[in-house]
C-alpha positions, 0 to 999 in steps of 0.5 A: 827872766834871769833865774838866780835872781829872787823875784818877788810879788808885792801888793800894796793898798791904802786902807782906812785907819780903822781897818789897819788897827783892826788888822794890826790886832789880827796879825799879832795873833798870827805872825811875828813882828819883823826883828827889826822894828822898835818897841812899838812895833815899827820902823822908819825908812827913808829912801833917797831916789835918783834918776838921770837927766832926762827922767829915764826911770820916771818916762818908763814907769809912766810909759809902762816899760815892762823891764825897768830900773831905778836907784836909791840910797835906803836907811832905817830908823834914822841910823846913819851907821847902816846904809844901802846903795839899791838897784831895784828892778821890775821885770813884768811888774815882778821887783827885785832889789840888789843891794850894796851896803856901806856905813857911815857916809862913805859911797860904795860901788853898785856892784855890777860894773855899771857907772850911771850918772844920777840926780836926786828926784825924791826924797821919800819917808815912811813909817812900817809895821811889819810882820813875818809870816812863819813858813808852812 
C-alpha cells in the first residue's frame, strides 16, 4: 500500500429511524457538527458515477477485486459553484479519494495524467447528518 496516501476505515450501518433520532441526540452531546452542514444539521450529497463500456468498476466490486477504482463527480446542497471530480481507490477494503475541485460546469484534469473514457452509470443522492469527533 502506498505510504503517501491517507487511507481510512469506513463503517456504514443501516439503523431504524428511532435509533437514528436517539443516536443523533447523544452524538450532539459529545461531538461537533460538521462545519459544512446547514441549519438543520445536514447536507445533501449528489454523486454521478461513471464506468467504462465493459462495466469494469462494477465487475471488480462484484468479483471482490482487492485493488479497484471508480470515478464520480460530486457536489453538495445543489451548489454547482464547487464540484469535485473524484477517483476513488480501494485497496483491501480501505478507501482513498483523489479529488480535483472545479467551479461551475467546466471540467478539470484527473490530475495524474490518466486518460479514461467513462460512461454515466448511476446518479446517487442522499442526505448526511455528520459529526466530527474532537482529537484525543
